[in-house]
N, CA, C and O atoms as a Tinker XYZ file with bonds, in Angstrom:
   356  protein
     1  N      0.845000   -1.179000    0.000000    73     2
     2  CA     0.000000    0.000000    0.000000    64     1     3
     3  C      0.895000    1.248000    0.000000    63     2     4     5
     4  O      1.787000    1.365000    0.840000    81     3
     5  N      0.662000    2.182000   -0.936000    73     3     6
     6  CA     1.504000    3.380000   -0.979000    64     5     7
     7  C      1.245000    4.287000    0.222000    63     6     8     9
     8  O      0.171000    4.240000    0.822000    81     7
     9  N      2.232000    5.112000    0.569000    73     7    10
    10  CA     2.050000    6.037000    1.695000    64     9    11
    11  C      0.916000    7.022000    1.423000    63    10    12    13
    12  O      0.691000    7.422000    0.281000    81    11
    13  N      0.207000    7.406000    2.480000    73    11    14
    14  CA    -0.864000    8.379000    2.303000    64    13    15
    15  C     -0.303000    9.802000    2.333000    63    14    16    17
    16  O      0.860000   10.019000    2.675000    81    15
    17  N     -1.150000   10.764000    1.970000    73    15    18
    18  CA    -0.717000   12.163000    1.882000    64    17    19
    19  C     -0.159000   12.679000    3.204000    63    18    20    21
    20  O      0.815000   13.433000    3.217000    81    19
    21  N     -0.764000   12.282000    4.298000    73    19    22
    22  CA    -0.311000   12.773000    5.605000    64    21    23
    23  C      1.121000   12.316000    5.897000    63    22    24    25
    24  O      1.930000   13.094000    6.403000    81    23
    25  N      1.427000   11.078000    5.586000    73    23    26
    26  CA     2.790000   10.582000    5.788000    64    25    27
    27  C      3.772000   11.288000    4.856000    63    26    28    29
    28  O      4.886000   11.622000    5.261000    81    27
    29  N      3.364000   11.513000    3.621000    73    27    30
    30  CA     4.226000   12.229000    2.671000    64    29    31
    31  C      4.488000   13.644000    3.165000    63    30    32    33
    32  O      5.631000   14.101000    3.175000    81    31
    33  N      3.439000   14.332000    3.573000    73    31    34
    34  CA     3.594000   15.711000    4.056000    64    33    35
    35  C      4.480000   15.775000    5.308000    63    34    36    37
    36  O      5.343000   16.646000    5.414000    81    35
    37  N      4.269000   14.867000    6.237000    73    35    38
    38  CA     5.068000   14.895000    7.464000    64    37    39
    39  C      6.531000   14.557000    7.167000    63    38    40    41
    40  O      7.432000   15.135000    7.775000    81    39
    41  N      6.774000   13.636000    6.249000    73    39    42
    42  CA     8.148000   13.308000    5.865000    64    41    43
    43  C      8.807000   14.501000    5.186000    63    42    44    45
    44  O      9.976000   14.792000    5.438000    81    43
    45  N      8.071000   15.186000    4.333000    73    43    46
    46  CA     8.574000   16.369000    3.643000    64    45    47
    47  C      8.970000   17.446000    4.657000    63    46    48    49
    48  O     10.057000   18.015000    4.564000    81    47
    49  N      8.106000   17.720000    5.607000    73    47    50
    50  CA     8.390000   18.743000    6.610000    64    49    51
    51  C      9.538000   18.326000    7.526000    63    50    52    53
    52  O     10.329000   19.167000    7.953000    81    51
    53  N      9.631000   17.043000    7.826000    73    51    54
    54  CA    10.726000   16.528000    8.654000    64    53    55
    55  C     12.073000   16.726000    7.939000    63    54    56    57
    56  O     13.035000   17.199000    8.545000    81    55
    57  N     12.136000   16.369000    6.669000    73    55    58
    58  CA    13.382000   16.548000    5.916000    64    57    59
    59  C     13.749000   18.027000    5.794000    63    58    60    61
    60  O     14.919000   18.393000    5.911000    81    59
    61  N     12.756000   18.865000    5.561000    73    59    62
    62  CA    13.029000   20.301000    5.457000    64    61    63
    63  C     13.478000   20.892000    6.791000    63    62    64    65
    64  O     14.329000   21.781000    6.818000    81    63
    65  N     12.919000   20.410000    7.889000    73    63    66
    66  CA    13.304000   20.903000    9.211000    64    65    67
    67  C     14.768000   20.599000    9.511000    63    66    68    69
    68  O     15.395000   21.295000   10.309000    81    67
    69  N     15.310000   19.572000    8.882000    73    67    70
    70  CA    16.699000   19.176000    9.119000    64    69    71
    71  C     17.685000   19.938000    8.230000    63    70    72    73
    72  O     18.894000   19.726000    8.323000    81    71
    73  N     17.172000   20.824000    7.369000    73    71    74
    74  CA    18.056000   21.584000    6.481000    64    73    75
    75  C     18.366000   22.956000    7.065000    63    74    76    77
    76  O     17.637000   23.475000    7.910000    81    75
    77  N     19.465000   23.525000    6.589000    73    75    78
    78  CA    19.800000   24.911000    6.946000    64    77    79
    79  C     18.911000   25.859000    6.146000    63    78    80    81
    80  O     18.376000   25.478000    5.105000    81    79
    81  N     18.754000   27.086000    6.623000    73    79    82
    82  CA    17.982000   28.081000    5.885000    64    81    83
    83  C     18.527000   28.228000    4.472000    63    82    84    85
    84  O     19.737000   28.336000    4.269000    81    83
    85  N     17.628000   28.231000    3.504000    73    83    86
    86  CA    18.012000   28.404000    2.118000    64    85    87
    87  C     18.400000   27.126000    1.398000    63    86    88    89
    88  O     18.506000   27.114000    0.172000    81    87
    89  N     18.613000   26.054000    2.143000    73    87    90
    90  CA    18.969000   24.775000    1.532000    64    89    91
    91  C     17.714000   24.133000    0.959000    63    90    92    93
    92  O     16.640000   24.202000    1.557000    81    91
    93  N     17.857000   23.513000   -0.193000    73    91    94
    94  CA    16.720000   22.864000   -0.829000    64    93    95
    95  C     16.876000   21.348000   -0.808000    63    94    96    97
    96  O     17.968000   20.806000   -0.637000    81    95
    97  N     15.746000   20.696000   -0.988000    73    95    98
    98  CA    15.746000   19.243000   -1.165000    64    97    99
    99  C     14.983000   18.930000   -2.445000    63    98   100   101
   100  O     14.172000   19.728000   -2.916000    81    99
   101  N     15.254000   17.771000   -2.988000    73    99   102
   102  CA    14.558000   17.307000   -4.180000    64   101   103
   103  C     13.327000   16.512000   -3.747000    63   102   104   105
   104  O     13.398000   15.734000   -2.795000    81   103
   105  N     12.207000   16.698000   -4.433000    73   103   106
   106  CA    11.028000   15.900000   -4.087000    64   105   107
   107  C     11.293000   14.392000   -4.114000    63   106   108   109
   108  O     10.648000   13.635000   -3.387000    81   107
   109  N     12.232000   13.959000   -4.944000    73   107   110
   110  CA    12.522000   12.516000   -4.997000    64   109   111
   111  C     13.120000   12.005000   -3.686000    63   110   112   113
   112  O     13.032000   10.812000   -3.396000    81   111
   113  N     13.727000   12.893000   -2.889000    73   111   114
   114  CA    14.255000   12.465000   -1.592000    64   113   115
   115  C     13.127000   11.975000   -0.689000    63   114   116   117
   116  O     13.300000   11.022000    0.070000    81   115
   117  N     11.981000   12.628000   -0.774000    73   115   118
   118  CA    10.833000   12.222000    0.029000    64   117   119
   119  C     10.330000   10.867000   -0.474000    63   118   120   121
   120  O     10.107000    9.944000    0.309000    81   119
   121  N     10.158000   10.765000   -1.795000    73   119   122
   122  CA     9.663000    9.525000   -2.382000    64   121   123
   123  C     10.602000    8.356000   -2.074000    63   122   124   125
   124  O     10.144000    7.259000   -1.756000    81   123
   125  N     11.903000    8.589000   -2.168000    73   123   126
   126  CA    12.879000    7.520000   -1.917000    64   125   127
   127  C     12.917000    7.112000   -0.455000    63   126   128   129
   128  O     13.180000    5.952000   -0.137000    81   127
   129  N     12.660000    8.046000    0.420000    73   127   130
   130  CA    12.631000    7.694000    1.842000    64   129   131
   131  C     11.446000    6.777000    2.144000    63   130   132   133
   132  O     11.534000    5.901000    3.004000    81   131
   133  N     10.354000    6.983000    1.441000    73   131   134
   134  CA     9.129000    6.233000    1.712000    64   133   135
   135  C      9.003000    4.950000    0.900000    63   134   136   137
   136  O      8.353000    4.002000    1.342000    81   135
   137  N      9.609000    4.908000   -0.268000    73   135   138
   138  CA     9.552000    3.734000   -1.149000    64   137   139
   139  C     10.965000    3.453000   -1.647000    63   138   140   141
   140  O     11.559000    4.304000   -2.308000    81   139
   141  N     11.506000    2.303000   -1.352000    73   139   142
   142  CA    12.900000    2.005000   -1.684000    64   141   143
   143  C     13.077000    1.450000   -3.090000    63   142   144   145
   144  O     14.133000    1.632000   -3.695000    81   143
   145  N     12.078000    0.788000   -3.612000    73   143   146
   146  CA    12.157000    0.254000   -4.964000    64   145   147
   147  C     11.990000    1.399000   -5.967000    63   146   148   149
   148  O     11.080000    2.215000   -5.817000    81   147
   149  N     12.844000    1.471000   -6.978000    73   147   150
   150  CA    12.821000    2.593000   -7.932000    64   149   151
   151  C     11.460000    2.749000   -8.600000    63   150   152   153
   152  O     10.959000    3.866000   -8.730000    81   151
   153  N     10.870000    1.659000   -9.016000    73   151   154
   154  CA     9.563000    1.741000   -9.673000    64   153   155
   155  C      8.520000    2.331000   -8.717000    63   154   156   157
   156  O      7.673000    3.122000   -9.131000    81   155
   157  N      8.583000    1.948000   -7.450000    73   155   158
   158  CA     7.611000    2.437000   -6.472000    64   157   159
   159  C      7.811000    3.912000   -6.158000    63   158   160   161
   160  O      6.837000    4.662000   -6.097000    81   159
   161  N      9.076000    4.353000   -5.952000    73   159   162
   162  CA     9.252000    5.767000   -5.612000    64   161   163
   163  C      8.946000    6.654000   -6.805000    63   162   164   165
   164  O      8.435000    7.761000   -6.636000    81   163
   165  N      9.249000    6.188000   -7.999000    73   163   166
   166  CA     8.912000    6.996000   -9.185000    64   165   167
   167  C      7.396000    7.136000   -9.331000    63   166   168   169
   168  O      6.903000    8.204000   -9.694000    81   167
   169  N      6.670000    6.078000   -9.053000    73   167   170
   170  CA     5.208000    6.125000   -9.122000    64   169   171
   171  C      4.624000    7.065000   -8.073000    63   170   172   173
   172  O      3.525000    7.590000   -8.254000    81   171
   173  N      5.347000    7.278000   -6.986000    73   171   174
   174  CA     4.893000    8.152000   -5.900000    64   173   175
   175  C      5.117000    9.638000   -6.205000    63   174   176   177
   176  O      4.529000   10.493000   -5.543000    81   175
   177  N      5.950000    9.953000   -7.186000    73   175   178
   178  CA     6.324000   11.343000   -7.448000    64   177   179
   179  C      5.148000   12.295000   -7.715000    63   178   180   181
   180  O      5.163000   13.404000   -7.181000    81   179
   181  N      4.141000   11.933000   -8.499000    73   179   182
   182  CA     3.018000   12.871000   -8.670000    64   181   183
   183  C      2.330000   13.212000   -7.348000    63   182   184   185
   184  O      1.920000   14.353000   -7.137000    81   183
   185  N      2.204000   12.241000   -6.473000    73   183   186
   186  CA     1.585000   12.492000   -5.167000    64   185   187
   187  C      2.480000   13.379000   -4.313000    63   186   188   189
   188  O      1.984000   14.256000   -3.606000    81   187
   189  N      3.797000   13.164000   -4.368000    73   187   190
   190  CA     4.735000   14.017000   -3.629000    64   189   191
   191  C      4.612000   15.460000   -4.119000    63   190   192   193
   192  O      4.571000   16.387000   -3.311000    81   191
   193  N      4.555000   15.650000   -5.424000    73   191   194
   194  CA     4.403000   17.003000   -5.974000    64   193   195
   195  C      3.080000   17.633000   -5.533000    63   194   196   197
   196  O      3.038000   18.818000   -5.201000    81   195
   197  N      2.010000   16.853000   -5.530000    73   195   198
   198  CA     0.717000   17.380000   -5.084000    64   197   199
   199  C      0.762000   17.795000   -3.616000    63   198   200   201
   200  O      0.180000   18.812000   -3.237000    81   199
   201  N      1.445000   17.016000   -2.798000    73   199   202
   202  CA     1.586000   17.375000   -1.384000    64   201   203
   203  C      2.431000   18.635000   -1.233000    63   202   204   205
   204  O      2.130000   19.484000   -0.395000    81   203
   205  N      3.487000   18.764000   -2.038000    73   203   206
   206  CA     4.306000   19.981000   -2.008000    64   205   207
   207  C      3.464000   21.191000   -2.406000    63   206   208   209
   208  O      3.585000   22.260000   -1.807000    81   207
   209  N      2.623000   21.023000   -3.404000    73   207   210
   210  CA     1.738000   22.115000   -3.836000    64   209   211
   211  C      0.811000   22.533000   -2.690000    63   210   212   213
   212  O      0.618000   23.723000   -2.438000    81   211
   213  N      0.243000   21.545000   -2.003000    73   211   214
   214  CA    -0.667000   21.851000   -0.889000    64   213   215
   215  C      0.072000   22.590000    0.226000    63   214   216   217
   216  O     -0.452000   23.558000    0.778000    81   215
   217  N      1.278000   22.145000    0.561000    73   215   218
   218  CA     2.054000   22.821000    1.608000    64   217   219
   219  C      2.486000   24.210000    1.171000    63   218   220   221
   220  O      2.572000   25.116000    1.999000    81   219
   221  N      2.759000   24.396000   -0.117000    73   219   222
   222  CA     3.107000   25.730000   -0.623000    64   221   223
   223  C      1.897000   26.657000   -0.528000    63   222   224   225
   224  O      2.036000   27.829000   -0.181000    81   223
   225  N      0.731000   26.140000   -0.831000    73   223   226
   226  CA    -0.495000   26.948000   -0.703000    64   225   227
   227  C     -0.727000   27.370000    0.741000    63   226   228   229
   228  O     -1.227000   28.464000    1.003000    81   227
   229  N     -0.364000   26.506000    1.669000    73   227   230
   230  CA    -0.512000   26.812000    3.100000    64   229   231
   231  C      0.599000   27.732000    3.605000    63   230   232   233
   232  O      0.552000   28.195000    4.745000    81   231
   233  N      1.590000   27.995000    2.767000    73   231   234
   234  CA     2.703000   28.851000    3.170000    64   233   235
   235  C      3.739000   28.145000    4.024000    63   234   236   237
   236  O      4.508000   28.804000    4.724000    81   235
   237  N      3.778000   26.830000    3.984000    73   235   238
   238  CA     4.697000   26.074000    4.844000    64   237   239
   239  C      6.020000   25.752000    4.162000    63   238   240   241
   240  O      6.991000   25.397000    4.830000    81   239
   241  N      6.065000   25.874000    2.828000    73   239   242
   242  CA     7.312000   25.664000    2.101000    64   241   243
   243  C      7.252000   26.443000    0.799000    63   242   244   245
   244  O      6.203000   26.955000    0.408000    81   243
   245  N      8.404000   26.522000    0.135000    73   243   246
   246  CA     8.483000   27.154000   -1.177000    64   245   247
   247  C      8.966000   26.112000   -2.184000    63   246   248   249
   248  O      9.818000   25.277000   -1.882000    81   247
   249  N      8.412000   26.183000   -3.361000    73   247   250
   250  CA     8.834000   25.327000   -4.467000    64   249   251
   251  C      9.628000   26.211000   -5.413000    63   250   252   253
   252  O      9.163000   27.276000   -5.819000    81   251
   253  N     10.830000   25.762000   -5.762000    73   251   254
   254  CA    11.685000   26.565000   -6.627000    64   253   255
   255  C     12.104000   25.777000   -7.862000    63   254   256   257
   256  O     12.084000   24.546000   -7.897000    81   255
   257  N     12.481000   26.554000   -8.870000    73   255   258
   258  CA    13.061000   25.989000  -10.087000    64   257   259
   259  C     14.134000   26.961000  -10.545000    63   258   260   261
   260  O     13.857000   28.126000  -10.832000    81   259
   261  N     15.358000   26.469000  -10.608000    73   259   262
   262  CA    16.521000   27.296000  -10.948000    64   261   263
   263  C     16.610000   28.528000  -10.039000    63   262   264   265
   264  O     16.982000   29.615000  -10.479000    81   263
   265  N     16.261000   28.333000   -8.764000    73   263   266
   266  CA    16.375000   29.396000   -7.769000    64   265   267
   267  C     15.210000   30.361000   -7.707000    63   266   268   269
   268  O     15.200000   31.254000   -6.859000    81   267
   269  N     14.234000   30.209000   -8.577000    73   267   270
   270  CA    13.073000   31.104000   -8.615000    64   269   271
   271  C     11.904000   30.414000   -7.919000    63   270   272   273
   272  O     11.593000   29.258000   -8.204000    81   271
   273  N     11.255000   31.140000   -6.998000    73   271   274
   274  CA    10.089000   30.590000   -6.301000    64   273   275
   275  C      8.917000   30.528000   -7.270000    63   274   276   277
   276  O      8.590000   31.512000   -7.935000    81   275
   277  N      8.293000   29.362000   -7.339000    73   275   278
   278  CA     7.142000   29.151000   -8.210000    64   277   279
   279  C      5.845000   29.320000   -7.440000    63   278   280   281
   280  O      5.775000   29.033000   -6.245000    81   279
   281  N      4.838000   29.782000   -8.125000    73   279   282
   282  CA     3.504000   29.876000   -7.535000    64   281   283
   283  C      2.936000   28.477000   -7.378000    63   282   284   285
   284  O      3.130000   27.627000   -8.248000    81   283
   285  N      2.231000   28.227000   -6.268000    73   283   286
   286  CA     1.597000   26.922000   -6.118000    64   285   287
   287  C      0.490000   26.703000   -7.156000    63   286   288   289
   288  O      0.037000   25.575000   -7.350000    81   287
   289  N      0.063000   27.764000   -7.811000    73   287   290
   290  CA    -0.991000   27.669000   -8.822000    64   289   291
   291  C     -0.431000   27.474000  -10.228000    63   290   292   293
   292  O     -1.190000   27.245000  -11.170000    81   291
   293  N      0.890000   27.563000  -10.376000    73   291   294
   294  CA     1.516000   27.452000  -11.696000    64   293   295
   295  C      1.484000   26.014000  -12.200000    63   294   296   297
   296  O      1.290000   25.070000  -11.433000    81   295
   297  N      1.677000   25.873000  -13.499000    73   295   298
   298  CA     1.811000   24.554000  -14.133000    64   297   299
   299  C      3.280000   24.170000  -14.043000    63   298   300   301
   300  O      4.091000   24.623000  -14.850000    81   299
   301  N      3.625000   23.344000  -13.076000    73   299   302
   302  CA     5.022000   22.971000  -12.849000    64   301   303
   303  C      5.462000   21.923000  -13.857000    63   302   304   305
   304  O      4.774000   20.929000  -14.091000    81   303
   305  N      6.622000   22.169000  -14.446000    73   303   306
   306  CA     7.228000   21.203000  -15.366000    64   305   307
   307  C      8.718000   21.157000  -15.078000    63   306   308   309
   308  O      9.332000   22.178000  -14.768000    81   307
   309  N      9.289000   19.981000  -15.181000    73   307   310
   310  CA    10.728000   19.852000  -15.001000    64   309   311
   311  C     11.129000   19.674000  -13.552000    63   310   312   313
   312  O     10.304000   19.417000  -12.675000    81   311
   313  N     12.427000   19.820000  -13.332000    73   311   314
   314  CA    13.012000   19.598000  -12.005000    64   313   315
   315  C     12.612000   20.706000  -11.036000    63   314   316   317
   316  O     12.688000   21.891000  -11.359000    81   315
   317  N     12.192000   20.301000   -9.860000    73   315   318
   318  CA    11.790000   21.228000   -8.800000    64   317   319
   319  C     12.658000   20.995000   -7.577000    63   318   320   321
   320  O     13.247000   19.926000   -7.413000    81   319
   321  N     12.732000   21.995000   -6.728000    73   319   322
   322  CA    13.383000   21.887000   -5.432000    64   321   323
   323  C     12.418000   22.442000   -4.398000    63   322   324   325
   324  O     11.577000   23.287000   -4.705000    81   323
   325  N     12.549000   21.958000   -3.165000    73   323   326
   326  CA    11.709000   22.409000   -2.054000    64   325   327
   327  C     12.590000   23.022000   -0.979000    63   326   328   329
   328  O     13.697000   22.548000   -0.724000    81   327
   329  N     12.098000   24.069000   -0.357000    73   327   330
   330  CA    12.823000   24.656000    0.773000    64   329   331
   331  C     11.825000   25.213000    1.773000    63   330   332   333
   332  O     10.667000   25.496000    1.464000    81   331
   333  N     12.343000   25.356000    3.004000    73   331   334
   334  CA    11.513000   25.979000    4.035000    64   333   335
   335  C     11.176000   27.392000    3.584000    63   334   336   337
   336  O     11.974000   28.043000    2.910000    81   335
   337  N     10.023000   27.851000    3.948000    73   335   338
   338  CA     9.627000   29.210000    3.593000    64   337   339
   339  C     10.540000   30.189000    4.297000    63   338   340   341
   340  O     10.806000   30.056000    5.492000    81   339
   341  N     11.012000   31.157000    3.568000    73   339   342
   342  CA    11.884000   32.180000    4.142000    64   341   343
   343  C     11.075000   33.114000    5.039000    63   342   344   345
   344  O      9.970000   33.543000    4.706000    81   343
   345  N     11.669000   33.403000    6.173000    73   343   346
   346  CA    11.012000   34.305000    7.117000    64   345   347
   347  C     11.373000   35.749000    6.764000    63   346   348   349
   348  O     12.510000   36.052000    6.404000    81   347
   349  N     10.402000   36.605000    6.872000    73   347   350
   350  CA    10.661000   38.023000    6.617000    64   349   351
   351  C     11.426000   38.605000    7.816000    63   350   352   353
   352  O     11.172000   38.224000    8.959000    81   351
   353  N     12.358000   39.524000    7.552000    73   351   354
   354  CA    13.130000   40.116000    8.668000    64   353   355
   355  C     12.274000   40.954000    9.577000    63   354   356
   356  O     12.774000   41.514000   10.553000    81   355
């Protein structure tokens, strides 16, 4: 049985909490942590991206591409990175 959204979201936030400010992680890191077989973690990637989108909408993380923050409403294509939301000074 594949991991549910809550487990994916909590794993994503756990991995991000362990990073330094400004450091990014790849969504595949979440999928690989939850599913060890390559076919299984690759199949999990759309769900991981959907969970990242939901957390970005909630303001809990930022999704970036080539260093640019993407809107959670945008049509994401290609390689993405995730990072903790930057705090305003």
